[in-house]
Structure formats: structure tokens, C-alpha cells
C-alpha positions as CSV (number, residue, x, y, z in Angstrom):
1,M,-30.1,-25.1,20.5
2,R,-31.6,-27.8,18.3
3,P,-29.3,-30.2,16.3
4,L,-28.7,-29.1,12.7
5,I,-29.1,-31.9,10.1
6,G,-28.9,-31.4,6.3
7,T,-27.7,-32.7,3.0
8,S,-25.9,-31.4,0.0
9,L,-27.1,-32.8,-3.3
10,K,-23.8,-32.0,-4.9
11,M,-23.9,-32.2,-8.7
12,N,-27.0,-34.4,-8.7
13,L,-30.7,-34.0,-9.8
14,T,-32.0,-31.8,-12.5
15,S,-34.6,-29.2,-11.6
16,S,-37.4,-31.6,-12.5
17,E,-35.8,-34.3,-10.4
18,A,-35.3,-32.0,-7.5
19,A,-39.0,-31.0,-7.6
20,T,-39.9,-34.6,-7.1
21,Y,-37.3,-35.0,-4.4
22,F,-38.6,-32.0,-2.4
23,D,-42.2,-33.0,-2.8
24,E,-41.4,-36.4,-1.3
25,L,-39.1,-35.0,1.4
26,R,-41.5,-32.4,2.7
27,P,-44.2,-34.7,4.2
28,M,-41.6,-37.3,5.4
29,V,-40.0,-34.8,7.7
30,A,-43.0,-32.6,8.5
31,S,-43.3,-33.9,12.1
32,L,-39.6,-33.4,13.0
33,T,-39.5,-30.5,15.3
34,S,-36.5,-31.5,17.5
35,C,-33.9,-30.5,14.9
36,E,-33.3,-28.0,12.1
37,I,-33.3,-29.4,8.6
38,F,-31.7,-28.0,5.5
39,V,-30.9,-29.0,1.9
40,L,-28.3,-27.7,-0.4
41,P,-29.3,-28.3,-4.1
42,P,-27.2,-27.3,-7.1
43,F,-27.6,-23.6,-8.1
44,T,-30.0,-24.6,-10.9
45,S,-32.5,-26.0,-8.4
46,I,-32.4,-23.4,-5.6
47,W,-35.5,-21.7,-7.0
48,V,-37.2,-25.1,-7.0
49,A,-36.4,-25.6,-3.3
50,R,-37.8,-22.1,-2.6
51,D,-41.1,-22.9,-4.4
52,R,-41.5,-26.4,-3.0
53,L,-40.2,-26.0,0.5
54,R,-41.4,-22.5,1.5
55,G,-43.6,-22.7,4.6
56,S,-42.2,-26.1,5.5
57,N,-39.7,-27.0,8.3
58,V,-36.9,-27.5,5.7
59,S,-34.6,-24.6,4.9
60,W,-32.5,-24.5,1.7
61,G,-29.3,-23.0,0.6
62,A,-26.4,-23.2,-1.8
63,Q,-23.1,-25.2,-2.1
64,D,-20.9,-22.2,-2.8
65,V,-20.8,-18.4,-3.3
66,H,-18.5,-15.8,-4.8
67,A,-16.7,-13.4,-2.6
68,E,-17.9,-10.3,-4.5
69,D,-21.5,-8.9,-4.9
70,S,-21.2,-8.7,-8.6
71,G,-18.8,-8.3,-11.5
72,A,-17.1,-10.1,-14.4
73,H,-17.0,-13.5,-12.8
74,T,-18.4,-15.8,-15.4
75,G,-20.1,-18.9,-14.0
76,D,-20.1,-17.7,-10.4
77,V,-23.1,-16.9,-8.2
78,S,-23.2,-14.0,-5.7
79,A,-24.6,-13.7,-2.2
80,P,-27.2,-11.2,-3.2
81,M,-28.5,-13.7,-5.8
82,L,-28.7,-16.4,-3.1
83,A,-30.4,-14.1,-0.6
84,D,-32.9,-13.1,-3.3
85,L,-33.8,-16.9,-3.5
86,E,-34.4,-16.8,0.3
87,C,-31.4,-19.1,1.0
88,S,-30.7,-19.6,4.7
89,F,-27.4,-21.6,4.5
90,V,-24.4,-21.4,2.2
91,E,-21.6,-24.0,2.3
92,V,-18.0,-22.9,1.6
93,G,-14.6,-24.5,1.7
94,H,-15.7,-28.1,1.0
95,S,-12.8,-30.3,0.4
96,E,-13.9,-30.9,-3.2
97,R,-13.9,-27.1,-3.9
98,R,-10.5,-26.8,-2.3
99,R,-9.2,-29.7,-4.4
100,D,-10.9,-29.0,-7.8
101,H,-10.8,-25.1,-7.7
102,G,-7.7,-24.4,-5.6
103,E,-9.7,-22.6,-2.8
104,T,-7.6,-21.5,0.1
105,D,-8.5,-20.7,3.7
106,E,-8.2,-17.0,2.8
107,I,-10.7,-17.3,0.0
108,V,-13.0,-19.2,2.4
109,A,-12.7,-16.3,4.8
110,L,-13.8,-13.8,2.2
111,K,-16.8,-15.9,1.4
112,V,-17.8,-16.4,5.0
113,R,-17.8,-12.6,5.5
114,Q,-19.8,-12.1,2.3
115,I,-22.5,-14.7,3.5
116,L,-22.9,-13.0,6.8
117,R,-23.1,-9.6,5.2
118,H,-26.3,-10.8,3.4
119,H,-27.8,-12.3,6.5
120,M,-27.3,-16.0,5.7
121,T,-25.5,-18.7,7.7
122,P,-22.1,-19.9,6.4
123,I,-21.4,-23.6,6.7
124,M,-17.6,-23.6,6.7
125,C,-16.0,-27.0,5.9
126,V,-12.8,-28.1,7.5
127,G,-10.9,-31.4,7.7
128,E,-7.4,-32.9,7.6
129,L,-6.2,-34.7,4.5
130,D,-4.6,-37.8,5.9
131,P,-5.2,-40.1,8.9
132,V,-3.4,-38.5,11.9
133,S,-3.9,-38.4,15.7
134,P,-6.8,-36.4,17.1
135,T,-4.3,-33.8,18.4
136,S,-2.7,-33.3,15.0
137,A,-6.1,-33.2,13.3
138,L,-7.3,-30.6,15.7
139,D,-4.2,-28.5,15.1
140,H,-4.9,-28.6,11.4
141,V,-8.6,-27.8,11.5
142,I,-8.2,-25.1,14.2
143,A,-5.8,-23.3,11.8
144,Q,-8.2,-23.7,8.9
145,A,-11.2,-22.5,11.0
146,R,-9.3,-19.5,12.5
147,T,-8.4,-18.3,9.1
148,G,-11.9,-18.8,7.8
149,L,-13.2,-16.8,10.7
150,S,-10.5,-14.1,10.6
151,L,-12.7,-11.5,8.9
152,V,-15.6,-12.1,11.3
153,P,-16.0,-10.2,14.6
154,T,-15.6,-12.6,17.5
155,A,-19.1,-11.8,18.7
156,D,-20.4,-13.1,15.3
157,H,-18.7,-16.5,15.4
158,R,-21.9,-17.9,16.9
159,L,-23.5,-17.2,13.5
160,V,-21.1,-19.5,11.7
161,V,-21.5,-23.3,11.4
162,I,-18.2,-25.3,11.2
163,A,-18.7,-28.6,9.4
164,Y,-15.9,-31.0,10.3
165,E,-15.1,-34.2,8.3
166,P,-11.7,-35.7,7.7
167,V,-11.0,-35.6,4.0
168,W,-9.7,-39.1,4.1
169,A,-13.1,-40.3,5.3
170,I,-15.0,-38.9,2.3
171,G,-15.9,-40.7,-0.8
172,E,-16.6,-44.1,-2.2
173,G,-14.7,-46.9,-0.4
174,A,-13.6,-44.6,2.4
175,S,-14.0,-45.7,6.1
176,A,-15.7,-43.5,8.5
177,A,-13.6,-41.8,11.2
178,D,-13.7,-43.2,14.7
179,P,-16.3,-41.5,16.9
180,G,-13.7,-40.8,19.5
181,H,-11.6,-39.0,17.0
182,I,-14.5,-36.9,15.8
183,G,-15.5,-36.1,19.4
184,A,-12.0,-34.9,20.3
185,V,-11.8,-32.6,17.3
186,H,-15.4,-31.3,17.8
187,S,-14.5,-30.5,21.5
188,G,-11.6,-28.4,20.4
189,L,-13.5,-26.6,17.6
190,H,-16.2,-25.6,20.1
191,E,-13.6,-23.3,21.7
192,L,-14.1,-21.0,18.7
193,D,-17.7,-20.3,19.8
194,A,-19.1,-21.4,16.5
195,R,-21.7,-24.1,16.0
196,V,-20.1,-27.4,15.1
197,I,-21.6,-30.3,13.0
198,Y,-20.1,-33.4,11.5
199,G,-20.0,-33.5,7.7
200,G,-20.5,-37.2,7.2
201,S,-21.7,-39.0,4.0
202,V,-24.7,-41.3,3.6
203,D,-24.6,-44.6,1.7
204,P,-27.9,-46.6,1.6
205,S,-25.9,-49.8,0.9
206,R,-23.9,-49.4,4.1
207,R,-26.4,-49.2,6.9
């Protein structure tokens, strides 16, 4: 299985700015065949990703989804809407969503099931809040991941991507987690039979 590498644009770039970004990105990564590449723009720019990246080696997706197909959920976006835009990936359970919108592991589980129902790949985020030992971190994220996968048949766990990053290592001024810590947690998460990636941040000023 090829490594999976991607980025979330978070709440950055207008549709016009995203078009320029995708036009510049596409030729830069065109020769990369040893890994899978994806980008998660804001909802307003997913159609731009579809139009600019279709036929390339870059997949696109969304940063969140609602747990229902439709209904009176003002401001939310459904899985059928994302599937119609040819999204391949949908991120759920990011620590910022959990913090700012009160999302629980149970809500994440509903979203994971919904994404799979519409034949897209969930990227389910997990991570401990504070610096702890690798053993304690693994206990925390395993509990998160098990709940997030609780509505998915065991045979379909392989269709889910678990993105691990310690919450304390995210954001401006934060220090990256030790590779040994990350490796220990990743090894434990692999026991769930899902694909596991690290959800690290990129800062051009700290190379």
C-alpha cells in the first residue's frame, strides 16, 4: 500500500485563491507515483478542486460532514453533496471540531458510517490532549478510535484512515511529538486493522 500524504487548507483560501493553488500544485506533484496525494479545501472550494484536479494524481475531499443525508441542518453539508462533488476523502473528528463544536466520539462514529455509506474514505482524527506517556496516549486514542469505528463492520475497518496527532503538538508555538512516541502509538493503532497516518502540521519557517 502506498503512503498517503495530504493537506487540509482549514479556513484558508477563497475559491479564486484555491484555483491558483491547485493550478500550481498539479504540475509540481505530477511525477509522484510512489504515494497517494489528497487535499481538503474549505467547502466553498471543493468544486474548484474537482474542476482543477480531475484527471490528476491528486484526490480531493472535505474537512467535515453531517451525519444525516439531508434535513433542517442549517450550514451543514451532507455526504451525498460531497459524493456528488467526487470527493474521495472526508476528515472527521479533528481536535478543532471537537473543541469548537463539541463533537464527541459518538458523533464521529455516525459520520464515519455515513462517509462509508456513500463510498468515500473517512479520515478519522484521534489524539490525546496533554503530554503523557506513550502507553497512556495509546489507551486514550484506542478508546477514541474504537468508538469511532463502532458502527463499522470489522471487515470494513481497512476502509478507514486513522489520523493520529497529539493535540498538545498542534498549533502555533507547539513542539512536535517525539518520533518514538508517535511510533509506539501508531503500532498500537494498527491493531485495529485500519490505515494509520500522522496528522502533523507544516510550518515553512521551521524546516
